[in-house]
C-alpha positions, 0 to 999 in steps of 0.5 A: 500500500505504501509503495502504491501511494508513493508511486501515485504521489510522485507521478500525480499528473499521470495518475490523474490523467489515467483516471480521467482517460478511464472515465472518458473512455468508459463514458464514451463507450456507454454513450455509443452503445446506449443502455439495455436495462431490464425490468423483467423480474420473472423467476423461472420455474415458478407457476406464474413464470410458466403461465407467462411463457405459455401465454407468450408462446400461444398468443404472441400478439399479447407480448406488447404492453397494454395501458389503460386510458380512463375517463370520468364525468362527475355528472352526466354519463360517459354515454352522452353524445359530447363525451362519446364524440370527444373520446372516440376522436381521441382514441382514433388519434391515439391508434394512429400514433407510432408504437401503438398496435391497437386501441379497444374502447367502450363504444364498440361491440365489446364495449359495455363491460368497459363502462361502469355501472353508474355510467360515469367511468369508462376505459379503453385499452391501448396496446403497444408494439413492444413490452414496457421495457422496450417502449420509447418514452417519447411514444408513451408521452405522445399517448399521454399528451393526446389523452390530456387534450380531451380533458375539460371541466366536465371530463377527467382523462387519465392514463395508467400502465407501465408505459404511462409510468415512463412519463413520470420517471424523474428527470435530472439529477436533483437527488445527487446534487443535493446529496453532494452539496450537503456532503460538501458543507459537512466536509468544510465544517469538519476540515475548515479547508475548501481544498481538503473538503472538495477532494473527497467529493471529486474522488467519489464523483470520478469513481462513481461516474466511471462505474455508472458508465461501466454499468451501462456497458455491463447491461449489454453482457448480462441482465441488469435491473433498471434500478441498478444504476441508481442504486450503484450511484447511491451506494457509490456516492455514500461510501466513496465520500466516506472512504476519502474522508477517512484517508484525508483525515489521516493525511491531515493528522500526519501533516500536523505531526510534521510529516511532509506531504508525500510522507503524510499521504503515504502513511494515510494510504498505508494505514487508513487505506488498508481499512478502506480496502478491507471495508470495501471488500466486505461490502463487495462480499455482501453484495456478491452474496446475492449470486447464490440466489441464482436470480438473473436480475439480482446477479446484475444488481450484485455485479453492478453495485460491486463494480461501483464499490471497487472503483470508489475504493480504487479511486480513494487509494490512488487518485486521492493521494495524487490530488492531496499532493497537488494541494500540498499544505492546503489540506490544513486550514489557515489557522492550522498552518499558522499554528504548525509554523509557530509551534511546530509539530504537535500530536493530534490528540482527541479533545472536547466532546469525543474525549469526554464521551469515550470516558463516559462510556467507560464509566457507564457501560452497563447503563449505556449498553442497556439503553442502546438495546432498548432503542434497537428493540423499539426500532426493529419491532415493525419488522415483525409485521413485514409483508412482501407483495405487490407495490403497484400504481395504487401506491404512486403519489396522488398527483400522478396520472397513473395513480388517478387512473388506478383510483378511477378504475377501482372506484368504477369497476372494483379494486380487482380490475387493476390486477386481474389474474390470468389462467393459462393452460395447454389444450389437448382434445375435446375433453379439455375444451369441455372442461374449460367451458365448465370452468367459467361457472365454477370460477364465478361461484368461487369466493373472492372472484368478481368476474370471469372473462370468456375462454380465449383459444389460440389460433392453433387451438393448443393453448387457452386462457381466461381472465379472472378479476378478483374482488380485492386489490392486487396487493391485498392479502385476500388476493394472495389467498385467492391465488392459493385457493385456486391453485390448491383447491378449485383448479385441481378439482376442475382438472380431474379426468382431463389433461389440463394443467391450468397455471395461474399468472398475473401480477399478484401471482407473480409477486407471490411466487417471487416472494416465496422463492426469496423467503425460501433462500433467504436463510442460506443467503444471510448465513453465507453473507454473515459467515464470510463477513465474520471470517474476514474479521476473524482473520483481520483482528485475530479474535473470536468475540469481535466477529460474533459481536459484529454479526449481531450488530449488523443484524441489529442494524438491518432489523432496525432499518427494516422496521423504519421502512415498514413503518413508512412504506407499509404502514404509511407513516408519512409516505404521502407527506414525503411524496412517496404515495400511499401505504403498501407492501414491500417489494419481494426483492428488496429484503435481499438487496437491502440485507446485502447493502446494509450488511456491507455498509454496517461493516465499514464503521466496525472496521474503522473503529476496531482497526484503531482499537486493535492498533492501540491494543497491539501497542499496549495490551490494555483493553480499556485504553484501546477501547477508550482511545479508539473511540475518542480518536474515531468517533468524530470522523465516524460521525462526520462520515455518517452525516455525509452518508445519511445526507446522500442517502436521504437525498435520493428520496427526492427522486420520487421513485418508491423503490429508490426511496426505500433504499435511500431511507433504509440505508440512511437509517442503518447508517444512523443506527450504526454510527450513533447507537451501535459503534459509539455506544453499544460496541464500546460498552460491550468491549469494556464489559468483556475486557481482554476476552475481546481479543482472545483467540485459541493459540492452535487456531492462531497458528493455522489462520492466515494473516490479513493485516489492517493495522500498519506493519510497525504496529504489529512489530511493536506488539511482537516486541512487547509480547517478547519482552514483557507479556505475561500469558493468562490461563485463557491465553490473553496477553497483558502488556503494561502501558508505557506512560512515562515521558508525556503529559496525561491525556485521553489515553491515560484518563480512565473512566 
């Protein structure tokens, strides 16, 4: 690490140019090829997936996206001549638009079922040539514009569906700008130097920008979910600025001790840079843990997010030291430079609240530990009611056209019309056809079904489908219960004596199947991620207790973050106020992605806090001093980093995208819990209570484990020298080394609790 930093500093111009060349080259490639993201979350092997395959093979014309044009009159009827003429002209105009295959309205032979019982609401189906993921947003916008021209004081027109949702996608990068601006303010307050405060942001932007363009190219090689680039940017900005912050802080400390710019930058990368690489590795391991689920679109998310983390870490340990050498002593503010010139090098000792807090925790570990546990329990309680399911356009903001179309349909035709179920089967012979004809009346008599459409046969006669409209909304538990009832009871009885194998598809069935797959694999996934993280900590800190505590703390952070997400998005506490729509279930894929990301990020502060404690432990063998000094010296920078990361994550709520907002709030809450409750309160309290047992490792295990060094080599050399000269071994195998305190004034290192 030191050699790498030295090379980057001495060849700073080459280093900066190489990064700019990489960024420009990847960005140019991304611009030339364009993006090919996917919003196809189907899971192969499920019943709903099989139903979708049968429907596509038997009815290729149904492959295009279908949106719904809804109109409503507060008085009168949609059958009034004026309304009918206006909407007929509008539908004819829409049918002629590019990308539109057909428009089926309520005023033709099949129309009566498309007009509500009270005659005030009607709808038409607009079918596009392509599925939603391939529709040009300009084509969707043209349909919306044509529909809106029909509006008047007595006629409301709205458009719902996947294509219409493309017109509501957030434009610009307000979230990123706000997050970066807040980060810049926090950095300036922490450093007091404009030059030093801009470097972490510049480093993160170059790393994240290169990664963002790389994700565009990645989409041509594998399936990448449409939210992966935004998720990668969210994670990259947060960890990138934080990693650079830690290194700049260590660099500034070296300058205050009288080191030259080159020496300070080299030492910062050789020490804190090790922790950055290790922390980044834990984040990547947690993210790549999604690969064991073997779900195509999650594989793309895992690789894309990991690519972002790798590039931000690389920028922090190469580009950043080069930039630090450019600004020289301006990494210190004017007051610090003047003080250094007048008084000479001074040790950068923790003072103020950080020092007092570390002593306070040492004095009251039981009380503070109990308080932290109570806070975590309260935050995690809502997680017990977590409900995975469909989050549809009924959860969009009230002002959106898709939400208003959804509500008009639900009010006029019942909530189930927004998420009908599709029953698909292969047909072989007259007996199967007769059984399908009898299935309609059977379904109409089934509890929870509002209506059943006619059986539609394919041109070849070997496939058929019928549409079932539930009485309840797509995201309700009653609809999920209906899916189970159809699969387990109604359809098996109807299939008796035939070769029919009716598959239940549709929005609710698809999400329920997806949720079942995820929940079934979640224990193995969490076990692998937690296990690998614990193994890394075991190798780095040579301790049994530290990995176990880290695993427990990370699970606690995830549970607390999920609790807040459930309260806001599922219970609806403030979701409308935040512009995130109404309450609804949590998307099935979110737990997996959030567990990966949250577990990786929660390891960051664990590594930075414990690496400093471990360094002090290796030098002194005094656990109380190691915990006290480690907390005092890292708490301020950890808190500053947490504020930055929280600001960046919360800024993504401004996108208005429900999924991205979930990620942003979950990550912000997890970081807040991790920094302000776990790492600065519960972890040091427990470490004081455990004493020397924190660092216990059986000697037989210590001999066979490979060594991964986070602390600088000189710290380990000092430790080994102390062990040889003065250590005494207890029965438990814990080395106790007396602290060397002569020859200096007392400070937080000596002020015991």
